[in-house]
Steps between C-alpha positions, in 0.01 A plus 500: 500500500175680567159352444278711271181637649232276350219717638590794276622364165490839324711691755835456328356606164333805654821599683703474180246713313509761777879527478514501120222761470663729757842464334343578163350819640820611673729427207259656250484812717878537505530424129232750405630779724846459347356495147636153420169315448137566428202321650407210272154445645256708292264531798771662712702687236303823537578529873796669665778272632407561865136414428605175333713418803205571729267280295749213497563521874126519568443188289778323691331601824169359373674174411654497848148521642411180313747313721272554799180381334367155424596560136859393574363159599315432175618179341348545153768446235366787290611753765840339542557510123376859484754609760774295334422670169502847658831421671653381173392822326631719782826300502544582131429867573757486780752353253439802275567727797829318562597579141477879539571523874879547454423817301390665828858496621670639191 
């Protein structure tokens, strides 16, 4: 059993958000290019699928950069709950992707 890194309490939440955000961008790109889904985010809906993918991957890269700053070591509960909330929302979005994902292979 591994011992969690107590010096960086936000790392696991940041990592999960990186993965979920990148998966959202990739799956949305494939769904939009195949005409199965539309972008649900009104801020991104006017962009082309490749642009949305680029924005999502850039945001994941920015989140990755947070791992190497002192921000990952912040112990304030408000930040932990913020990342938990964002991860819950992105997990629900990922569940929606799992609903239509089989349509890509039909």
